[in-house]
Steps between C-alpha positions, in 0.01 A plus 500: 500500500683480168326286241747576219677162520335163475661210682478150357492192714820297519513199277476160656834340586691829517688369804612175336863609471507593866340172592771311309768622737297438812594221737205258498578390856281687745616591844367281781465788741271694268747788483528751225708387196618662178481321167870545397670529838597133532595470132720808523659355812596187305627711210705715741669192643587379150626844390700535822672166441574586138629844595730348763630253242563773245662718768735217591575447131584868447719499812691196376537656154628824652751316718614295202538813289704668775723192532555458124554875455774494763655189345483649151668817629782287642538317168504834318762642736720191452453516122604866507812407697585221255445731203713766668778245548465398135525865390813550710649178357432623146664832582805311628500296178510821298791628706681166464465525122653848507784390729565188289512704180741752652708216647526343156613832354762543772611139449525554124681833534738361762579204276569729208703734724705206625583392146578860404732539800671173413554631147628828642733310731646318198550835329670644810722197531599530134564873544728450798674216320589752233605749766725235658657436160564875455647518851739217413613676183540821700718323756707342219550845346614644834752215542626557148549874563684435824736248337560725202639777720479755219604850624251655255216349698498717809264385775197726555540679172375459149377163399584349838271749672214405267579136561490559878160671471371207296624258761328696780166489318547134419557423866186694594294295255638174636416617854128512409494137394451336839218733607319478164522122482382472864197716420415292193525177700285651777239608242488145362465364854212736583323426171522127567369552854202689360437225245526222759281694745224522241535149359764232469384440144746599228395778268354359178528844337157458338334741740315791334459776760280714272255221412155612621379138506788375711393247765745500793367168633466318169782251537517182288490171684842472659604220732787703641441712809634852530550725801478872561247783524320396180443151640353644822270731302394215271426277800272762657342566160407133478391475865260793455363342183568817304489322166156349573173676442169491686210282380292708260752785498460674167806720542733209439330253265811293439535416867133506600426204278745289699433658840322215673389505861780364716402237753583578861676191637527600865394260779123488546461276805672450832639169375691685228702675769662183634511375857546728798853385577673834476636423153187545291525709185151644499465807281244776527224513244427643259838509330447759229674469167563775248334639308237525774228568245549146367530331841226251594456654845425843354259337255327322790460821699363673190247221451392518868458877474288470185292222661425717805424794273241296310360361827447853631301592190280193542458547876417869457217409262371236746518749788309756297221249430501385863467861621203547268334190644584616853350845442188347346456258791565777754233715331257205500581424863446864597166511315380178660608618846312828460192326361497242780531777759197675354274192495628344822184375683654573838504870429206527261232283662547598865 
């Protein structure tokens, strides 16, 4: 037998820690018991209840995260649609500015052309007045020659032949008068139609077509209403809020400082729609106003999206902590279950 190692006796009270977890109640049937079996049973019940509570909490957090994620995605999709509509509206505004500028140039050129044609018409009228005067003198000369009956003036020869050629050319010039005057009048008519089609406003002749800072929609406060293409373009320009900027838009500081959020005044309750008598004037909501970026409805959707986004961050942190607690309780529950199975008196003491 090996005598290399010496064994010391155990110190008194070495089993005190084990005794602390023992159930002091003894069995009445004198059966075999384990010190920590009953205590571990109580701990397992408590851990099981806590684990179930944490599991329910994690399930509720997961369901809430799924719901808010779906709702946030819907808000984001609607925001993208609103921003897309705003981008398209801004593109239309840019095209309206180009069309308005070109319309002003056409209006200005047509006005100038009309005045030029009127001046040309006066020149043509004066020219043909002179031609009429020459024709009268020519006719008087012919009458004088006929009444003179001088045998030296033989018809078709000499000076009379030259005079006949002059008369032929004079008649040809007079023949062009009606067609030329008709064309000038038609040109004036077409120019005026172009002017009136663009705007019924008279040309002020202060338009500078080469001015790089020209504002086609910068019109002083006028009480008079005008009609034409320019008025239609201006109306759409104002409806789309092209002159207004978006709140916080740094690309257009002059307008962004005054670009306040527009309140959406559509009906909000069933009472706002009137009675159900077939003549109610209920309108659908929301009624968007341009620019959309400054509309209160778009601002509300943006706020809801940001709120859900922040909620998801908070809920994700809570779910992470809850999962940690769940894993810890599951590990504790598994350990207690295994320990209880090992010290179960039914299987160990029989």
